[in-house]
C-alpha positions in Angstrom: -24.7 -11.9 -36.7 -27.8 -10.4 -35.2 -29.8 -10.0 -32.1 -28.9 -13.5 -30.8 -25.3 -12.4 -30.4 -23.5 -10.6 -27.5 -20.3 -8.7 -27.6 -18.1 -9.3 -24.6 -15.1 -7.3 -23.6 -12.6 -8.4 -21.0 -9.2 -6.9 -20.2 -7.3 -6.2 -17.0 -10.2 -7.0 -14.8 -12.7 -4.8 -16.7 -15.6 -6.4 -18.5 -18.8 -5.4 -20.3 -21.5 -6.9 -22.4 -23.5 -5.3 -25.2 -26.2 -6.7 -27.4 -25.8 -6.8 -31.2 -28.5 -5.1 -33.2 -30.4 -6.5 -36.3 -27.7 -5.4 -38.8 -24.8 -6.4 -36.6 -24.3 -2.9 -35.2 -23.0 -2.5 -31.6 -22.9 0.7 -29.6 -20.0 0.5 -27.1 -19.7 2.8 -24.2 -17.1 3.6 -21.5 -14.1 2.1 -23.2 -10.5 3.2 -23.1 -8.6 4.8 -26.1 -6.2 2.0 -26.8 -6.4 -1.3 -28.7 -9.2 -3.4 -27.1 -9.9 -7.1 -27.8 -13.5 -8.2 -27.9 -15.2 -11.6 -28.0 -18.5 -12.3 -29.6 -20.8 -15.2 -28.7 -23.2 -16.4 -31.3 -25.1 -19.5 -30.4 -22.4 -22.0 -29.3 -19.6 -20.3 -31.4 -17.2 -17.6 -30.3 -15.5 -15.0 -32.5 -13.0 -12.2 -31.7 -11.9 -8.8 -33.0 -9.7 -6.0 -32.0 -10.3 -2.3 -32.4 -8.7 1.0 -31.3 -11.2 3.4 -29.9 -10.3 7.0 -30.9 -10.2 9.7 -28.2 -13.2 11.8 -29.3 -14.4 14.9 -27.5 -17.5 15.5 -29.7 -20.1 13.2 -31.2 -20.0 9.4 -31.5 -17.2 7.9 -33.6 -18.2 5.5 -36.3 -15.6 2.7 -36.4 -17.0 1.2 -39.6 -17.1 -2.5 -40.3 -15.0 -4.9 -38.3 -14.4 -8.5 -39.3 -14.6 -11.2 -36.6 -12.4 -14.3 -36.6 -13.8 -17.5 -35.3 -12.1 -18.9 -32.2 -11.6 -22.5 -31.2 -12.4 -21.9 -27.5 -13.9 -19.0 -25.5 -11.8 -16.6 -23.5 -9.8 -13.4 -24.3 -6.1 -13.9 -24.3 
């Protein structure tokens, strides 16, 4: 995945979109400290992943690599 991708987050009426950088990196901001599902749109395909954002008081947490799973249809469930 690269710059033609967008990460989309939707849960409980909250949503956000972030571009994906050259090497697949995404910098997410303003998210809660609980498991969060994301959707990724790349061309006409959709993928999803889930992460738990740690409650950090200093610095920027590095969540490491996350593997996306391809979805049949769009929309977070």
